[in-house]
Predicted model as a PDB file, atoms N, CA, C, CB and O in Angstrom, pLDDT in the B-factor column:
MODEL        1                                                                  
ATOM      1  N   MET A   1      94.176-102.459   7.219  1.00 65.00           N  
ATOM      2  CA  MET A   1      92.936-102.191   7.908  1.00 65.00           C  
ATOM      3  C   MET A   1      92.918-100.726   8.337  1.00 65.00           C  
ATOM      4  CB  MET A   1      92.764-103.134   9.124  1.00 65.00           C  
ATOM      5  O   MET A   1      93.895-100.231   8.899  1.00 65.00           O  
ATOM      6  N   LEU A   2      91.837-100.049   8.080  1.00 72.00           N  
ATOM      7  CA  LEU A   2      91.686 -98.654   8.479  1.00 72.00           C  
ATOM      8  C   LEU A   2      90.906 -98.569   9.782  1.00 72.00           C  
ATOM      9  CB  LEU A   2      90.982 -97.842   7.376  1.00 72.00           C  
ATOM     10  O   LEU A   2      90.058 -99.417  10.057  1.00 72.00           O  
ATOM     11  N   PRO A   3      91.190 -97.544  10.589  1.00 76.00           N  
ATOM     12  CA  PRO A   3      90.428 -97.385  11.820  1.00 76.00           C  
ATOM     13  C   PRO A   3      88.984 -96.986  11.497  1.00 76.00           C  
ATOM     14  CB  PRO A   3      91.091 -96.332  12.738  1.00 76.00           C  
ATOM     15  O   PRO A   3      88.697 -96.436  10.434  1.00 76.00           O  
ATOM     16  N   SER A   4      88.104 -97.274  12.424  1.00 84.00           N  
ATOM     17  CA  SER A   4      86.719 -96.825  12.254  1.00 84.00           C  
ATOM     18  C   SER A   4      86.698 -95.299  12.307  1.00 84.00           C  
ATOM     19  CB  SER A   4      85.778 -97.441  13.356  1.00 84.00           C  
ATOM     20  O   SER A   4      87.659 -94.676  12.758  1.00 84.00           O  
ATOM     21  N   VAL A   5      85.620 -94.713  11.854  1.00 84.00           N  
ATOM     22  CA  VAL A   5      85.512 -93.253  11.856  1.00 84.00           C  
ATOM     23  C   VAL A   5      85.639 -92.690  13.276  1.00 84.00           C  
ATOM     24  CB  VAL A   5      84.176 -92.818  11.232  1.00 84.00           C  
ATOM     25  O   VAL A   5      86.384 -91.730  13.473  1.00 84.00           O  
ATOM     26  N   PRO A   6      84.943 -93.249  14.268  1.00 88.00           N  
ATOM     27  CA  PRO A   6      85.102 -92.699  15.625  1.00 88.00           C  
ATOM     28  C   PRO A   6      86.547 -92.805  16.130  1.00 88.00           C  
ATOM     29  CB  PRO A   6      84.164 -93.426  16.597  1.00 88.00           C  
ATOM     30  O   PRO A   6      87.038 -91.900  16.805  1.00 88.00           O  
ATOM     31  N   THR A   7      87.219 -93.899  15.805  1.00 87.00           N  
ATOM     32  CA  THR A   7      88.606 -94.053  16.231  1.00 87.00           C  
ATOM     33  C   THR A   7      89.497 -93.045  15.521  1.00 87.00           C  
ATOM     34  CB  THR A   7      89.099 -95.480  15.964  1.00 87.00           C  
ATOM     35  O   THR A   7      90.378 -92.453  16.142  1.00 87.00           O  
ATOM     36  N   LEU A   8      89.278 -92.846  14.233  1.00 83.00           N  
ATOM     37  CA  LEU A   8      90.050 -91.868  13.479  1.00 83.00           C  
ATOM     38  C   LEU A   8      89.857 -90.471  14.066  1.00 83.00           C  
ATOM     39  CB  LEU A   8      89.645 -91.888  11.994  1.00 83.00           C  
ATOM     40  O   LEU A   8      90.818 -89.712  14.201  1.00 83.00           O  
ATOM     41  N   VAL A   9      88.628 -90.136  14.411  1.00 85.00           N  
ATOM     42  CA  VAL A   9      88.341 -88.823  15.008  1.00 85.00           C  
ATOM     43  C   VAL A   9      89.096 -88.671  16.317  1.00 85.00           C  
ATOM     44  CB  VAL A   9      86.820 -88.643  15.241  1.00 85.00           C  
ATOM     45  O   VAL A   9      89.704 -87.629  16.564  1.00 85.00           O  
ATOM     46  N   ARG A  10      89.065 -89.692  17.157  1.00 88.00           N  
ATOM     47  CA  ARG A  10      89.759 -89.609  18.445  1.00 88.00           C  
ATOM     48  C   ARG A  10      91.273 -89.502  18.248  1.00 88.00           C  
ATOM     49  CB  ARG A  10      89.425 -90.836  19.312  1.00 88.00           C  
ATOM     50  O   ARG A  10      91.932 -88.734  18.950  1.00 88.00           O  
ATOM     51  N   LEU A  11      91.825 -90.257  17.308  1.00 86.00           N  
ATOM     52  CA  LEU A  11      93.266 -90.150  17.018  1.00 86.00           C  
ATOM     53  C   LEU A  11      93.623 -88.744  16.559  1.00 86.00           C  
ATOM     54  CB  LEU A  11      93.683 -91.174  15.942  1.00 86.00           C  
ATOM     55  O   LEU A  11      94.614 -88.168  17.007  1.00 86.00           O  
ATOM     56  N   CYS A  12      92.814 -88.199  15.668  1.00 85.00           N  
ATOM     57  CA  CYS A  12      93.068 -86.856  15.148  1.00 85.00           C  
ATOM     58  C   CYS A  12      92.991 -85.816  16.256  1.00 85.00           C  
ATOM     59  CB  CYS A  12      92.072 -86.514  14.040  1.00 85.00           C  
ATOM     60  O   CYS A  12      93.819 -84.907  16.319  1.00 85.00           O  
ATOM     61  N   GLU A  13      92.008 -85.947  17.121  1.00 88.00           N  
ATOM     62  CA  GLU A  13      91.879 -85.012  18.241  1.00 88.00           C  
ATOM     63  C   GLU A  13      93.083 -85.114  19.167  1.00 88.00           C  
ATOM     64  CB  GLU A  13      90.585 -85.282  19.024  1.00 88.00           C  
ATOM     65  O   GLU A  13      93.625 -84.099  19.604  1.00 88.00           O  
ATOM     66  N   THR A  14      93.495 -86.334  19.464  1.00 89.00           N  
ATOM     67  CA  THR A  14      94.624 -86.551  20.363  1.00 89.00           C  
ATOM     68  C   THR A  14      95.915 -86.020  19.766  1.00 89.00           C  
ATOM     69  CB  THR A  14      94.769 -88.033  20.684  1.00 89.00           C  
ATOM     70  O   THR A  14      96.708 -85.380  20.457  1.00 89.00           O  
ATOM     71  N   LEU A  15      96.127 -86.283  18.486  1.00 86.00           N  
ATOM     72  CA  LEU A  15      97.362 -85.870  17.826  1.00 86.00           C  
ATOM     73  C   LEU A  15      97.274 -84.464  17.240  1.00 86.00           C  
ATOM     74  CB  LEU A  15      97.712 -86.853  16.736  1.00 86.00           C  
ATOM     75  O   LEU A  15      98.260 -83.936  16.726  1.00 86.00           O  
ATOM     76  N   LYS A  16      96.083 -83.858  17.318  1.00 87.00           N  
ATOM     77  CA  LYS A  16      95.849 -82.495  16.832  1.00 87.00           C  
ATOM     78  C   LYS A  16      96.199 -82.345  15.346  1.00 87.00           C  
ATOM     79  CB  LYS A  16      96.664 -81.500  17.657  1.00 87.00           C  
ATOM     80  O   LYS A  16      96.889 -81.406  14.951  1.00 87.00           O  
ATOM     81  N   VAL A  17      95.713 -83.285  14.537  1.00 85.00           N  
ATOM     82  CA  VAL A  17      95.868 -83.213  13.085  1.00 85.00           C  
ATOM     83  C   VAL A  17      94.511 -83.499  12.438  1.00 85.00           C  
ATOM     84  CB  VAL A  17      96.958 -84.223  12.579  1.00 85.00           C  
ATOM     85  O   VAL A  17      93.635 -84.103  13.056  1.00 85.00           O  
ATOM     86  N   SER A  18      94.352 -83.065  11.207  1.00 84.00           N  
ATOM     87  CA  SER A  18      93.098 -83.314  10.500  1.00 84.00           C  
ATOM     88  C   SER A  18      93.075 -84.757   9.987  1.00 84.00           C  
ATOM     89  CB  SER A  18      92.917 -82.309   9.325  1.00 84.00           C  
ATOM     90  O   SER A  18      94.129 -85.370   9.815  1.00 84.00           O  
ATOM     91  N   PRO A  19      91.890 -85.295   9.745  1.00 80.00           N  
ATOM     92  CA  PRO A  19      91.814 -86.642   9.173  1.00 80.00           C  
ATOM     93  C   PRO A  19      92.540 -86.736   7.832  1.00 80.00           C  
ATOM     94  CB  PRO A  19      90.355 -87.055   9.000  1.00 80.00           C  
ATOM     95  O   PRO A  19      93.141 -87.764   7.520  1.00 80.00           O  
ATOM     96  N   GLU A  20      92.485 -85.668   7.041  1.00 79.00           N  
ATOM     97  CA  GLU A  20      93.159 -85.680   5.750  1.00 79.00           C  
ATOM     98  C   GLU A  20      94.669 -85.830   5.916  1.00 79.00           C  
ATOM     99  CB  GLU A  20      92.840 -84.405   4.976  1.00 79.00           C  
ATOM    100  O   GLU A  20      95.313 -86.579   5.181  1.00 79.00           O  
ATOM    101  N   VAL A  21      95.218 -85.120   6.877  1.00 80.00           N  
ATOM    102  CA  VAL A  21      96.659 -85.217   7.140  1.00 80.00           C  
ATOM    103  C   VAL A  21      96.987 -86.598   7.694  1.00 80.00           C  
ATOM    104  CB  VAL A  21      97.120 -84.109   8.130  1.00 80.00           C  
ATOM    105  O   VAL A  21      97.974 -87.213   7.291  1.00 80.00           O  
ATOM    106  N   MET A  22      96.166 -87.082   8.611  1.00 78.00           N  
ATOM    107  CA  MET A  22      96.408 -88.395   9.221  1.00 78.00           C  
ATOM    108  C   MET A  22      96.425 -89.501   8.174  1.00 78.00           C  
ATOM    109  CB  MET A  22      95.342 -88.695  10.275  1.00 78.00           C  
ATOM    110  O   MET A  22      97.229 -90.430   8.261  1.00 78.00           O  
ATOM    111  N   LEU A  23      95.547 -89.406   7.192  1.00 75.00           N  
ATOM    112  CA  LEU A  23      95.464 -90.436   6.161  1.00 75.00           C  
ATOM    113  C   LEU A  23      96.415 -90.186   4.995  1.00 75.00           C  
ATOM    114  CB  LEU A  23      94.053 -90.528   5.647  1.00 75.00           C  
ATOM    115  O   LEU A  23      96.467 -90.980   4.055  1.00 75.00           O  
ATOM    116  N   GLY A  24      97.169 -89.085   5.050  1.00 74.00           N  
ATOM    117  CA  GLY A  24      98.140 -88.791   4.007  1.00 74.00           C  
ATOM    118  C   GLY A  24      97.549 -88.156   2.765  1.00 74.00           C  
ATOM    119  O   GLY A  24      98.209 -88.106   1.727  1.00 74.00           O  
ATOM    120  N   ALA A  25      96.313 -87.666   2.846  1.00 70.00           N  
ATOM    121  CA  ALA A  25      95.662 -87.063   1.684  1.00 70.00           C  
ATOM    122  C   ALA A  25      95.933 -85.567   1.586  1.00 70.00           C  
ATOM    123  CB  ALA A  25      94.169 -87.309   1.740  1.00 70.00           C  
ATOM    124  O   ALA A  25      95.595 -84.947   0.578  1.00 70.00           O  
ATOM    125  N   ALA A  26      96.537 -84.977   2.614  1.00 71.00           N  
ATOM    126  CA  ALA A  26      96.830 -83.550   2.611  1.00 71.00           C  
ATOM    127  C   ALA A  26      98.112 -83.309   3.377  1.00 71.00           C  
ATOM    128  CB  ALA A  26      95.665 -82.736   3.222  1.00 71.00           C  
ATOM    129  O   ALA A  26      98.517 -84.117   4.213  1.00 71.00           O  
ATOM    130  N   GLU A  27      98.743 -82.193   3.082  1.00 73.00           N  
ATOM    131  CA  GLU A  27      99.945 -81.775   3.794  1.00 73.00           C  
ATOM    132  C   GLU A  27      99.558 -81.084   5.089  1.00 73.00           C  
ATOM    133  CB  GLU A  27     100.809 -80.844   2.919  1.00 73.00           C  
ATOM    134  O   GLU A  27      98.510 -80.441   5.153  1.00 73.00           O  
ATOM    135  N   PRO A  28     100.389 -81.205   6.130  1.00 70.00           N  
ATOM    136  CA  PRO A  28     100.116 -80.450   7.353  1.00 70.00           C  
ATOM    137  C   PRO A  28     100.139 -78.956   7.053  1.00 70.00           C  
ATOM    138  CB  PRO A  28     101.143 -80.797   8.457  1.00 70.00           C  
ATOM    139  O   PRO A  28     100.831 -78.527   6.130  1.00 70.00           O  
ATOM    140  N   PRO A  29      99.394 -78.152   7.818  1.00 70.00           N  
ATOM    141  CA  PRO A  29      99.369 -76.711   7.569  1.00 70.00           C  
ATOM    142  C   PRO A  29     100.732 -76.084   7.819  1.00 70.00           C  
ATOM    143  CB  PRO A  29      98.316 -76.037   8.447  1.00 70.00           C  
ATOM    144  O   PRO A  29     101.547 -76.612   8.575  1.00 70.00           O  
ATOM    145  N   VAL A  30     100.964 -74.941   7.166  1.00 66.00           N  
ATOM    146  CA  VAL A  30     102.215 -74.202   7.342  1.00 66.00           C  
ATOM    147  C   VAL A  30     102.180 -73.535   8.703  1.00 66.00           C  
ATOM    148  CB  VAL A  30     102.427 -73.148   6.205  1.00 66.00           C  
ATOM    149  O   VAL A  30     101.201 -72.882   9.066  1.00 66.00           O  
ATOM    150  N   LYS A  31     103.267 -73.707   9.456  1.00 64.00           N  
ATOM    151  CA  LYS A  31     103.362 -73.075  10.766  1.00 64.00           C  
ATOM    152  C   LYS A  31     104.340 -71.918  10.680  1.00 64.00           C  
ATOM    153  CB  LYS A  31     103.803 -74.094  11.853  1.00 64.00           C  
ATOM    154  O   LYS A  31     105.273 -71.949   9.878  1.00 64.00           O  
ATOM    155  N   GLY A  32     104.136 -70.910  11.489  1.00 57.00           N  
ATOM    156  CA  GLY A  32     105.027 -69.769  11.499  1.00 57.00           C  
ATOM    157  C   GLY A  32     104.309 -68.531  11.020  1.00 57.00           C  
ATOM    158  O   GLY A  32     103.124 -68.568  10.688  1.00 57.00           O  
ATOM    159  N   ARG A  33     105.045 -67.427  10.989  1.00 50.00           N  
ATOM    160  CA  ARG A  33     104.449 -66.159  10.583  1.00 50.00           C  
ATOM    161  C   ARG A  33     105.301 -65.489   9.526  1.00 50.00           C  
ATOM    162  CB  ARG A  33     104.273 -65.232  11.785  1.00 50.00           C  
ATOM    163  O   ARG A  33     106.500 -65.738   9.406  1.00 50.00           O  
ATOM    164  N   GLY A  34     104.655 -64.644   8.777  1.00 50.00           N  
ATOM    165  CA  GLY A  34     105.371 -63.799   7.840  1.00 50.00           C  
ATOM    166  C   GLY A  34     105.820 -64.516   6.594  1.00 50.00           C  
ATOM    167  O   GLY A  34     105.456 -65.665   6.341  1.00 50.00           O  
ATOM    168  N   ARG A  35     106.632 -63.802   5.814  1.00 49.00           N  
ATOM    169  CA  ARG A  35     107.107 -64.354   4.547  1.00 49.00           C  
ATOM    170  C   ARG A  35     108.254 -65.320   4.796  1.00 49.00           C  
ATOM    171  CB  ARG A  35     107.550 -63.230   3.593  1.00 49.00           C  
ATOM    172  O   ARG A  35     108.962 -65.239   5.799  1.00 49.00           O  
ATOM    173  N   GLY A  36     108.410 -66.218   3.868  1.00 46.00           N  
ATOM    174  CA  GLY A  36     109.550 -67.125   3.915  1.00 46.00           C  
ATOM    175  C   GLY A  36     109.447 -68.211   4.969  1.00 46.00           C  
ATOM    176  O   GLY A  36     110.454 -68.835   5.304  1.00 46.00           O  
ATOM    177  N   THR A  37     108.272 -68.452   5.495  1.00 44.00           N  
ATOM    178  CA  THR A  37     108.147 -69.509   6.490  1.00 44.00           C  
ATOM    179  C   THR A  37     108.123 -70.858   5.796  1.00 44.00           C  
ATOM    180  CB  THR A  37     106.877 -69.315   7.346  1.00 44.00           C  
ATOM    181  O   THR A  37     107.606 -70.992   4.687  1.00 44.00           O  
ATOM    182  N   ARG A  38     108.673 -71.827   6.444  1.00 47.00           N  
ATOM    183  CA  ARG A  38     108.703 -73.182   5.910  1.00 47.00           C  
ATOM    184  C   ARG A  38     107.721 -74.042   6.680  1.00 47.00           C  
ATOM    185  CB  ARG A  38     110.127 -73.780   5.980  1.00 47.00           C  
ATOM    186  O   ARG A  38     107.415 -73.785   7.845  1.00 47.00           O  
ATOM    187  N   ARG A  39     107.237 -75.065   6.003  1.00 51.00           N  
ATOM    188  CA  ARG A  39     106.376 -76.024   6.686  1.00 51.00           C  
ATOM    189  C   ARG A  39     107.238 -76.767   7.693  1.00 51.00           C  
ATOM    190  CB  ARG A  39     105.688 -77.015   5.674  1.00 51.00           C  
ATOM    191  O   ARG A  39     108.322 -77.250   7.365  1.00 51.00           O  
ATOM    192  N   GLU A  40     106.747 -76.854   8.911  1.00 62.00           N  
ATOM    193  CA  GLU A  40     107.476 -77.573   9.941  1.00 62.00           C  
ATOM    194  C   GLU A  40     107.444 -79.051   9.606  1.00 62.00           C  
ATOM    195  CB  GLU A  40     106.880 -77.307  11.350  1.00 62.00           C  
ATOM    196  O   GLU A  40     106.372 -79.654   9.551  1.00 62.00           O  
ATOM    197  N   GLU A  41     108.588 -79.629   9.385  1.00 72.00           N  
ATOM    198  CA  GLU A  41     108.667 -81.030   9.004  1.00 72.00           C  
ATOM    199  C   GLU A  41     108.540 -81.913  10.242  1.00 72.00           C  
ATOM    200  CB  GLU A  41     109.988 -81.319   8.263  1.00 72.00           C  
ATOM    201  O   GLU A  41     109.191 -81.680  11.260  1.00 72.00           O  
ATOM    202  N   ALA A  42     107.707 -82.907  10.135  1.00 74.00           N  
ATOM    203  CA  ALA A  42     107.566 -83.875  11.215  1.00 74.00           C  
ATOM    204  C   ALA A  42     108.694 -84.892  11.092  1.00 74.00           C  
ATOM    205  CB  ALA A  42     106.165 -84.575  11.175  1.00 74.00           C  
ATOM    206  O   ALA A  42     109.118 -85.219   9.983  1.00 74.00           O  
ATOM    207  N   PRO A  43     109.177 -85.387  12.213  1.00 77.00           N  
ATOM    208  CA  PRO A  43     110.199 -86.431  12.136  1.00 77.00           C  
ATOM    209  C   PRO A  43     109.635 -87.658  11.420  1.00 77.00           C  
ATOM    210  CB  PRO A  43     110.703 -86.812  13.554  1.00 77.00           C  
ATOM    211  O   PRO A  43     108.430 -87.904  11.490  1.00 77.00           O  
ATOM    212  N   PRO A  44     110.466 -88.422  10.742  1.00 75.00           N  
ATOM    213  CA  PRO A  44     109.980 -89.595  10.000  1.00 75.00           C  
ATOM    214  C   PRO A  44     109.170 -90.563  10.858  1.00 75.00           C  
ATOM    215  CB  PRO A  44     111.148 -90.331   9.395  1.00 75.00           C  
ATOM    216  O   PRO A  44     108.253 -91.216  10.360  1.00 75.00           O  
ATOM    217  N   SER A  45     109.501 -90.655  12.130  1.00 78.00           N  
ATOM    218  CA  SER A  45     108.780 -91.594  12.994  1.00 78.00           C  
ATOM    219  C   SER A  45     107.297 -91.239  13.121  1.00 78.00           C  
ATOM    220  CB  SER A  45     109.420 -91.626  14.375  1.00 78.00           C  
ATOM    221  O   SER A  45     106.478 -92.127  13.353  1.00 78.00           O  
ATOM    222  N   VAL A  46     106.936 -89.965  12.975  1.00 81.00           N  
ATOM    223  CA  VAL A  46     105.533 -89.552  13.073  1.00 81.00           C  
ATOM    224  C   VAL A  46     104.726 -90.174  11.940  1.00 81.00           C  
ATOM    225  CB  VAL A  46     105.409 -88.009  13.039  1.00 81.00           C  
ATOM    226  O   VAL A  46     103.558 -90.518  12.123  1.00 81.00           O  
ATOM    227  N   HIS A  47     105.337 -90.317  10.782  1.00 80.00           N  
ATOM    228  CA  HIS A  47     104.630 -90.880   9.634  1.00 80.00           C  
ATOM    229  C   HIS A  47     104.393 -92.384   9.775  1.00 80.00           C  
ATOM    230  CB  HIS A  47     105.409 -90.605   8.364  1.00 80.00           C  
ATOM    231  O   HIS A  47     103.599 -92.960   9.031  1.00 80.00           O  
ATOM    232  N   LEU A  48     105.070 -93.010  10.714  1.00 82.00           N  
ATOM    233  CA  LEU A  48     104.865 -94.442  10.954  1.00 82.00           C  
ATOM    234  C   LEU A  48     103.601 -94.717  11.758  1.00 82.00           C  
ATOM    235  CB  LEU A  48     106.065 -95.024  11.679  1.00 82.00           C  
ATOM    236  O   LEU A  48     103.021 -95.798  11.657  1.00 82.00           O  
ATOM    237  N   LEU A  49     103.175 -93.749  12.552  1.00 84.00           N  
ATOM    238  CA  LEU A  49     102.051 -93.981  13.463  1.00 84.00           C  
ATOM    239  C   LEU A  49     100.759 -94.425  12.787  1.00 84.00           C  
ATOM    240  CB  LEU A  49     101.784 -92.745  14.231  1.00 84.00           C  
ATOM    241  O   LEU A  49     100.154 -95.396  13.242  1.00 84.00           O  
ATOM    242  N   PRO A  50     100.306 -93.760  11.720  1.00 85.00           N  
ATOM    243  CA  PRO A  50      99.039 -94.205  11.126  1.00 85.00           C  
ATOM    244  C   PRO A  50      99.087 -95.653  10.629  1.00 85.00           C  
ATOM    245  CB  PRO A  50      98.665 -93.291   9.975  1.00 85.00           C  
ATOM    246  O   PRO A  50      98.135 -96.410  10.820  1.00 85.00           O  
ATOM    247  N   GLY A  51     100.185 -96.031   9.998  1.00 85.00           N  
ATOM    248  CA  GLY A  51     100.299 -97.405   9.503  1.00 85.00           C  
ATOM    249  C   GLY A  51     100.307 -98.419  10.639  1.00 85.00           C  
ATOM    250  O   GLY A  51      99.689 -99.480  10.546  1.00 85.00           O  
ATOM    251  N   LEU A  52     101.011 -98.082  11.703  1.00 86.00           N  
ATOM    252  CA  LEU A  52     101.048 -98.984  12.854  1.00 86.00           C  
ATOM    253  C   LEU A  52      99.682 -99.064  13.524  1.00 86.00           C  
ATOM    254  CB  LEU A  52     102.107 -98.522  13.865  1.00 86.00           C  
ATOM    255  O   LEU A  52      99.246-100.143  13.925  1.00 86.00           O  
ATOM    256  N   ALA A  53      99.005 -97.924  13.645  1.00 88.00           N  
ATOM    257  CA  ALA A  53      97.687 -97.906  14.284  1.00 88.00           C  
ATOM    258  C   ALA A  53      96.682 -98.753  13.514  1.00 88.00           C  
ATOM    259  CB  ALA A  53      97.173 -96.471  14.402  1.00 88.00           C  
ATOM    260  O   ALA A  53      95.799 -99.371  14.109  1.00 88.00           O  
ATOM    261  N   ARG A  54      96.817 -98.781  12.189  1.00 88.00           N  
ATOM    262  CA  ARG A  54      95.893 -99.585  11.371  1.00 88.00           C  
ATOM    263  C   ARG A  54      96.028-101.078  11.648  1.00 88.00           C  
ATOM    264  CB  ARG A  54      96.137 -99.319   9.888  1.00 88.00           C  
ATOM    265  O   ARG A  54      95.079-101.837  11.452  1.00 88.00           O  
ATOM    266  N   LYS A  55      97.190-101.494  12.096  1.00 90.00           N  
ATOM    267  CA  LYS A  55      97.440-102.921  12.342  1.00 90.00           C  
ATOM    268  C   LYS A  55      96.944-103.381  13.709  1.00 90.00           C  
ATOM    269  CB  LYS A  55      98.921-103.213  12.222  1.00 90.00           C  
ATOM    270  O   LYS A  55      96.923-104.577  13.997  1.00 90.00           O  
ATOM    271  N   LEU A  56      96.547-102.432  14.546  1.00 90.00           N  
ATOM    272  CA  LEU A  56      96.089-102.766  15.892  1.00 90.00           C  
ATOM    273  C   LEU A  56      94.602-103.063  15.889  1.00 90.00           C  
ATOM    274  CB  LEU A  56      96.400-101.627  16.867  1.00 90.00           C  
ATOM    275  O   LEU A  56      93.854-102.571  15.045  1.00 90.00           O  
ATOM    276  N   ASP A  57      94.181-103.887  16.861  1.00 91.00           N  
ATOM    277  CA  ASP A  57      92.745-104.070  17.011  1.00 91.00           C  
ATOM    278  C   ASP A  57      92.197-102.897  17.831  1.00 91.00           C  
ATOM    279  CB  ASP A  57      92.416-105.446  17.693  1.00 91.00           C  
ATOM    280  O   ASP A  57      92.968-102.081  18.336  1.00 91.00           O  
ATOM    281  N   GLU A  58      90.896-102.813  17.963  1.00 92.00           N  
ATOM    282  CA  GLU A  58      90.259-101.659  18.605  1.00 92.00           C  
ATOM    283  C   GLU A  58      90.759-101.447  20.031  1.00 92.00           C  
ATOM    284  CB  GLU A  58      88.747-101.834  18.615  1.00 92.00           C  
ATOM    285  O   GLU A  58      91.023-100.312  20.429  1.00 92.00           O  
ATOM    286  N   GLU A  59      90.891-102.505  20.788  1.00 93.00           N  
ATOM    287  CA  GLU A  59      91.346-102.379  22.178  1.00 93.00           C  
ATOM    288  C   GLU A  59      92.775-101.832  22.223  1.00 93.00           C  
ATOM    289  CB  GLU A  59      91.273-103.749  22.901  1.00 93.00           C  
ATOM    290  O   GLU A  59      93.086-100.977  23.052  1.00 93.00           O  
ATOM    291  N   GLN A  60      93.627-102.313  21.350  1.00 92.00           N  
ATOM    292  CA  GLN A  60      95.010-101.832  21.301  1.00 92.00           C  
ATOM    293  C   GLN A  60      95.069-100.364  20.882  1.00 92.00           C  
ATOM    294  CB  GLN A  60      95.838-102.688  20.334  1.00 92.00           C  
ATOM    295  O   GLN A  60      95.881 -99.603  21.409  1.00 92.00           O  
ATOM    296  N   ARG A  61      94.212 -99.961  19.937  1.00 90.00           N  
ATOM    297  CA  ARG A  61      94.181 -98.555  19.532  1.00 90.00           C  
ATOM    298  C   ARG A  61      93.738 -97.667  20.692  1.00 90.00           C  
ATOM    299  CB  ARG A  61      93.244 -98.362  18.328  1.00 90.00           C  
ATOM    300  O   ARG A  61      94.258 -96.564  20.863  1.00 90.00           O  
ATOM    301  N   GLN A  62      92.789 -98.137  21.484  1.00 91.00           N  
ATOM    302  CA  GLN A  62      92.337 -97.367  22.643  1.00 91.00           C  
ATOM    303  C   GLN A  62      93.480 -97.175  23.640  1.00 91.00           C  
ATOM    304  CB  GLN A  62      91.145 -98.068  23.327  1.00 91.00           C  
ATOM    305  O   GLN A  62      93.627 -96.103  24.227  1.00 91.00           O  
ATOM    306  N   VAL A  63      94.286 -98.217  23.825  1.00 91.00           N  
ATOM    307  CA  VAL A  63      95.445 -98.117  24.713  1.00 91.00           C  
ATOM    308  C   VAL A  63      96.447 -97.114  24.143  1.00 91.00           C  
ATOM    309  CB  VAL A  63      96.115 -99.508  24.907  1.00 91.00           C  
ATOM    310  O   VAL A  63      97.009 -96.309  24.886  1.00 91.00           O  
ATOM    311  N   LEU A  64      96.673 -97.157  22.829  1.00 90.00           N  
ATOM    312  CA  LEU A  64      97.577 -96.215  22.175  1.00 90.00           C  
ATOM    313  C   LEU A  64      97.102 -94.776  22.376  1.00 90.00           C  
ATOM    314  CB  LEU A  64      97.688 -96.533  20.677  1.00 90.00           C  
ATOM    315  O   LEU A  64      97.904 -93.889  22.668  1.00 90.00           O  
ATOM    316  N   ILE A  65      95.806 -94.549  22.220  1.00 88.00           N  
ATOM    317  CA  ILE A  65      95.243 -93.211  22.409  1.00 88.00           C  
ATOM    318  C   ILE A  65      95.443 -92.759  23.850  1.00 88.00           C  
ATOM    319  CB  ILE A  65      93.741 -93.190  22.043  1.00 88.00           C  
ATOM    320  O   ILE A  65      95.840 -91.620  24.096  1.00 88.00           O  
ATOM    321  N   LEU A  66      95.171 -93.642  24.796  1.00 90.00           N  
ATOM    322  CA  LEU A  66      95.349 -93.302  26.203  1.00 90.00           C  
ATOM    323  C   LEU A  66      96.806 -92.968  26.490  1.00 90.00           C  
ATOM    324  CB  LEU A  66      94.879 -94.455  27.101  1.00 90.00           C  
ATOM    325  O   LEU A  66      97.092 -91.991  27.184  1.00 90.00           O  
ATOM    326  N   MET A  67      97.719 -93.757  25.972  1.00 89.00           N  
ATOM    327  CA  MET A  67      99.150 -93.496  26.175  1.00 89.00           C  
ATOM    328  C   MET A  67      99.545 -92.143  25.589  1.00 89.00           C  
ATOM    329  CB  MET A  67      99.998 -94.615  25.540  1.00 89.00           C  
ATOM    330  O   MET A  67     100.302 -91.394  26.208  1.00 89.00           O  
ATOM    331  N   ALA A  68      99.038 -91.829  24.404  1.00 87.00           N  
ATOM    332  CA  ALA A  68      99.358 -90.550  23.775  1.00 87.00           C  
ATOM    333  C   ALA A  68      98.848 -89.387  24.629  1.00 87.00           C  
ATOM    334  CB  ALA A  68      98.752 -90.481  22.358  1.00 87.00           C  
ATOM    335  O   ALA A  68      99.542 -88.386  24.807  1.00 87.00           O  
ATOM    336  N   LYS A  69      97.636 -89.529  25.150  1.00 87.00           N  
ATOM    337  CA  LYS A  69      97.072 -88.477  25.993  1.00 87.00           C  
ATOM    338  C   LYS A  69      97.916 -88.279  27.256  1.00 87.00           C  
ATOM    339  CB  LYS A  69      95.619 -88.817  26.372  1.00 87.00           C  
ATOM    340  O   LYS A  69      98.156 -87.146  27.675  1.00 87.00           O  
ATOM    341  N   VAL A  70      98.364 -89.379  27.858  1.00 88.00           N  
ATOM    342  CA  VAL A  70      99.197 -89.286  29.068  1.00 88.00           C  
ATOM    343  C   VAL A  70     100.525 -88.620  28.735  1.00 88.00           C  
ATOM    344  CB  VAL A  70      99.440 -90.690  29.684  1.00 88.00           C  
ATOM    345  O   VAL A  70     101.003 -87.783  29.500  1.00 88.00           O  
ATOM    346  N   LEU A  71     101.130 -88.981  27.599  1.00 87.00           N  
ATOM    347  CA  LEU A  71     102.403 -88.393  27.216  1.00 87.00           C  
ATOM    348  C   LEU A  71     102.286 -86.901  26.909  1.00 87.00           C  
ATOM    349  CB  LEU A  71     102.960 -89.119  26.016  1.00 87.00           C  
ATOM    350  O   LEU A  71     103.255 -86.159  27.072  1.00 87.00           O  
ATOM    351  N   LEU A  72     101.116 -86.458  26.470  1.00 84.00           N  
ATOM    352  CA  LEU A  72     100.930 -85.052  26.133  1.00 84.00           C  
ATOM    353  C   LEU A  72     100.695 -84.161  27.359  1.00 84.00           C  
ATOM    354  CB  LEU A  72      99.772 -84.913  25.181  1.00 84.00           C  
ATOM    355  O   LEU A  72     100.696 -82.935  27.242  1.00 84.00           O  
ATOM    356  N   ARG A  73     100.498 -84.757  28.503  1.00 84.00           N  
ATOM    357  CA  ARG A  73     100.261 -83.952  29.723  1.00 84.00           C  
ATOM    358  C   ARG A  73     101.511 -83.246  30.161  1.00 84.00           C  
ATOM    359  CB  ARG A  73      99.747 -84.824  30.863  1.00 84.00           C  
ATOM    360  O   ARG A  73     101.497 -82.529  31.161  1.00 84.00           O  
TER     361      ARG A  73                                                      
ENDMDL                                                                          
END                                                                             
């Protein structure tokens, strides 16, 4: 099950990633400056979040978003 568009937008805003990256259709942008910079690799656990979020109902996803926002403070 995929999240609704509004839910996907809110997840992306909270996690500060594009919808393409969240859905696995694009690579995260390269971070750093100058030549020889490497793409910052996300820990494997980050890649689990979209799949887990898809299994939640809307109310559970809202709780997940709220928890993420609190953790980011």
